[in-house]
LUMDREN-38275 format. One record per residue (C-alpha): residue number from 1; residue in one letter; chain; x negated, y negated, z negated. Coordinates in steps of 0.05 Angstrom, whole numbers, padded with zeros to 5 digits. Each point is the difference from the previous one (the first is absolute). Layout:
<nodes>
   seq   type   mol        u        v        w
   NUM      A     A        X        Y        Z
...
</nodes>
This chain:
<nodes>
   seq   type   mol        u        v        w
     1      M     A    00177   -00180    00186
     2      V     A    00032    00050   -00029
     3      I     A    00003    00013   -00078
     4      A     A    00018    00076   -00028
     5      D     A    00006    00003   -00068
     6      I     A    00039    00056   -00046
     7      D     A    00016   -00067   -00039
     8      A     A    00055   -00029    00045
     9      Q     A    00007   -00064   -00043
    10      G     A   -00074   -00012    00003
    11      G     A   -00014    00007    00071
    12      E     A    00060   -00046    00020
    13      A     A   -00038   -00053   -00047
    14      V     A   -00061    00011    00037
    15      A     A    00036   -00007    00064
    16      K     A    00033   -00062   -00017
    17      A     A   -00064   -00032   -00022
    18      L     A   -00033    00022    00072
    19      L     A    00064   -00030    00034
    20      D     A   -00006   -00062   -00044
    21      G     A   -00064   -00006    00020
    22      G     A    00008   -00005    00065
    23      G     A   -00007    00074    00019
    24      S     A    00040    00057    00023
    25      A     A    00011    00054   -00043
    26      W     A    00053    00060   -00007
    27      A     A    00008    00045   -00073
    28      R     A    00018    00073    00007
    29      S     A    00011    00032   -00067
    30      T     A   -00043    00066    00020
    31      D     A   -00028    00054   -00051
    32      V     A   -00068    00021    00033
    33      T     A    00014    00075   -00034
    34      K     A    00050    00015    00032
    35      F     A   -00010    00012    00084
    36      P     A    00071   -00009    00028
    37      S     A   -00009   -00071   -00042
    38      V     A   -00071   -00022    00030
    39      Q     A    00025    00027    00073
    40      G     A    00066   -00037   -00008
    41      L     A   -00038   -00066   -00012
    42      M     A   -00057    00015    00060
    43      Q     A    00060    00002    00044
    44      E     A    00045   -00058   -00019
    45      T     A   -00058   -00036    00003
    46      V     A   -00020    00016    00081
    47      K     A    00076   -00008   -00001
    48      K     A    00001   -00070   -00024
    49      F     A   -00080   -00028    00023
    50      G     A   -00008    00050    00056
    51      R     A   -00074    00021   -00031
    52      I     A   -00041    00019   -00054
    53      D     A   -00067   -00039   -00002
    54      V     A   -00018    00014   -00069
    55      L     A    00015    00047   -00048
    56      L     A   -00029   -00026   -00079
    57      N     A    00003    00062   -00041
    58      N     A    00006   -00038   -00069
    59      A     A    00051    00037   -00040
    60      A     A   -00029    00021   -00070
    61      I     A    00023    00022   -00074
    62      Y     A   -00054   -00045   -00039
    63      V     A    00024   -00061   -00041
    64      T     A    00066    00003    00004
    65      Q     A    00006    00071   -00033
    66      K     A   -00047    00018   -00063
    67      L     A   -00051    00061    00026
    68      W     A   -00024    00052   -00040
    69      K     A   -00074   -00016   -00018
    70      G     A   -00036    00061   -00032
    71      S     A   -00019    00066    00020
    72      V     A    00018    00042    00057
    73      E     A    00017    00061   -00053
    74      D     A    00053   -00044   -00033
    75      L     A    00030   -00032    00059
    76      A     A    00074    00018    00011
    77      L     A    00010    00037    00067
    78      E     A    00065   -00043    00012
    79      E     A   -00049   -00062    00000
    80      W     A   -00055    00025    00036
    81      D     A    00050    00024    00059
    82      R     A    00040   -00074    00001
    83      V     A   -00060   -00044    00003
    84      I     A   -00029    00045    00051
    85      E     A    00068    00001    00041
    86      V     A   -00001   -00076   -00001
    87      N     A   -00074   -00015    00014
    88      L     A   -00017    00051    00047
    89      K     A    00059    00037    00025
    90      G     A    00025   -00068    00017
    91      V     A   -00059   -00015    00043
    92      F     A   -00001    00062    00039
    93      L     A    00084   -00014    00011
    94      C     A   -00006   -00062    00020
    95      S     A   -00060    00012    00046
    96      K     A    00037    00059    00024
    97      A     A    00056   -00037    00022
    98      V     A   -00036   -00057    00033
    99      I     A   -00044    00043    00037
   100      P     A    00037    00021    00056
   101      I     A    00023   -00072    00012
   102      M     A   -00063   -00022    00002
   103      K     A   -00019    00057    00055
   104      Q     A    00047   -00021    00045
   105      Q     A   -00009   -00075    00002
   106      K     A   -00074    00018   -00004
   107      G     A   -00026   -00038   -00048
   108      G     A    00011   -00020   -00072
   109      K     A   -00042   -00017   -00069
   110      I     A    00017    00047   -00068
   111      I     A   -00030   -00036   -00054
   112      N     A   -00001    00043   -00068
   113      I     A   -00010   -00031   -00077
   114      A     A   -00046    00047   -00043
   115      S     A   -00035   -00024   -00064
   116      G     A   -00072   -00014   -00024
   117      T     A    00017    00058   -00054
   118      F     A   -00018    00046    00056
   119      F     A   -00066   -00018   -00004
   120      S     A   -00015    00002   -00074
   121      G     A    00042    00064   -00016
   122      S     A    00036   -00043   -00049
   123      G     A   -00001    00038   -00068
   124      N     A    00077   -00013   -00008
   125      M     A    00066    00009    00051
   126      P     A   -00031    00062    00034
   127      H     A    00059    00004    00033
   128      Y     A   -00007   -00078    00030
   129      T     A   -00064    00014    00016
   130      T     A    00006    00066    00041
   131      A     A    00055   -00028    00039
   132      K     A   -00052   -00059    00019
   133      G     A   -00045    00044    00014
   134      G     A    00044    00040    00047
   135      V     A    00025   -00059    00041
   136      V     A   -00080   -00015    00019
   137      G     A    00002    00067    00019
   138      L     A    00065   -00009    00041
   139      T     A   -00028   -00059    00032
   140      R     A   -00057    00034    00031
   141      V     A    00040    00058    00023
   142      M     A    00049   -00035    00032
   143      A     A   -00053   -00054    00037
   144      R     A   -00029    00068    00029
   145      Q     A    00055    00025    00021
   146      L     A    00032   -00071    00032
   147      G     A   -00056   -00036    00034
   148      E     A    00010    00030    00072
   149      F     A    00075   -00025   -00017
   150      G     A   -00036   -00076   -00010
   151      I     A    00027    00005   -00076
   152      N     A   -00041   -00030   -00053
   153      V     A    00006    00030   -00070
   154      N     A   -00037   -00044   -00055
   155      C     A   -00003    00005   -00075
   156      M     A   -00015   -00069   -00046
   157      T     A   -00011    00008   -00072
   158      P     A    00017   -00058   -00041
   159      G     A   -00018    00005   -00076
   160      S     A    00044   -00014   -00055
   161      T     A    00040   -00062    00021
   162      M     A    00052   -00053   -00023
   163      S     A    00060    00025    00034
   164      E     A    00050    00007   -00048
   165      E     A    00044   -00048   -00037
   166      N     A    00025    00047   -00053
   167      V     A   -00065    00037   -00025
   168      S     A   -00022    00027   -00076
   169      D     A   -00047   -00028   -00039
   170      E     A   -00041    00063    00010
   171      V     A   -00007   -00014    00079
   172      L     A   -00023   -00070   -00011
   173      A     A   -00049    00023   -00047
   174      R     A   -00028    00049    00051
   175      R     A    00005   -00053    00063
   176      E     A   -00044   -00048   -00045
   177      N     A   -00050    00053   -00010
   178      S     A   -00010    00004    00064
   179      V     A   -00027   -00059    00015
   180      G     A   -00063    00014   -00035
   181      K     A   -00015    00059    00043
   182      R     A    00006   -00055    00064
   183      A     A   -00053   -00041    00039
   184      F     A    00067   -00047    00005
   185      K     A    00015   -00015   -00082
   186      R     A    00070   -00009    00010
   187      V     A    00059    00042    00001
   188      E     A    00029    00022    00071
   189      T     A    00059   -00032    00029
   190      P     A    00045    00023    00058
   191      A     A   -00026   -00059    00042
   192      D     A   -00072    00045   -00008
   193      I     A    00028    00054    00039
   194      V     A    00035   -00037    00054
   195      G     A   -00053   -00024    00047
   196      T     A   -00028    00077    00008
   197      A     A    00074    00025    00014
   198      L     A    00012   -00053    00060
   199      Y     A   -00078    00019    00020
   200      L     A    00028    00078    00009
   201      A     A    00065   -00018    00026
   202      S     A   -00031   -00041    00055
   203      S     A   -00029    00013    00064
   204      D     A   -00065   -00021   -00033
   205      S     A   -00002    00067   -00025
   206      D     A    00009    00040    00070
   207      F     A   -00059    00039   -00011
   208      V     A    00006    00014   -00078
   209      T     A    00032    00071   -00014
   210      G     A   -00015    00052   -00058
   211      Q     A   -00032   -00059   -00049
   212      L     A    00005   -00019   -00071
   213      L     A   -00003   -00076   -00014
   214      V     A   -00011   -00011   -00078
   215      V     A    00037   -00067   -00024
   216      E     A   -00010   -00007   -00071
   217      G     A   -00058   -00064   -00016
   218      G     A   -00069    00054    00006
   219      G     A    00026    00038   -00052
   220      V     A   -00018    00062    00041
   221      M     A   -00051   -00020    00061
   222      H     A    00010    00068    00040
</nodes>
C-alpha cells in the first residue's frame, strides 16, 4: 500500500502503523494539486511495486482547515479556489495520472470519496459541497470512458466521520448532531467505511462501475 499525503510526517506515521501491524506500506509526500507531484507518485509506485491496482482518492480540505460557512456572495475567491483545487481538481489529477497505467495493465479500480452534502445541498460550505458534487459527476464520466479498458470507477459518500484526533468543538457538535438524522443512532467511525472500500477494491465488484454508495448509517437513503 502506498500512502500519499502532503503531510510527510503524517504519511510516514500511517505507513509505520501498517508495517507494525504486519502489512506492507510505503509513504510519499505528494501535493494532489500539482500534476508533476502526482505523476511522480504514480511512476515511483509502478517502479517499486510493478503496477497500480487501486487508486483511492481521499485527499480533501475539511476538518484540518476552518472552512467558510456562509453565503456564496460572501465567500472569498481565494478560499473557493483552494477548496475546489484540493477536493475536486486533486481527484482529476490523480485519476489523470493513473489512467494510462491502468489502461496498459488492462484493469484497475478507482474509488472516489464524495460527501453526503451532495444530497442535502448543505446550507453552508458552498465550495466543499460543490466540489463533492463534482466528484460524483467525474466518477460517472470516467466510468463511461474507462469501462472498455476494464477499469472500474465508483464513489463513496461517508457521513460526518470521527476521523481526526484534534478537531474543534464545533466539528464534534456537528458530528453528534448528525446522529439524530441516521437510522443507526451513533457517530460514524473510520471502521464503518473500510468494508465498502474493500468491496470496491476487490474482485467482488468487478461488474460494478459508475455507482455511488452511501455509507452513513441511513442518514441518506439513496
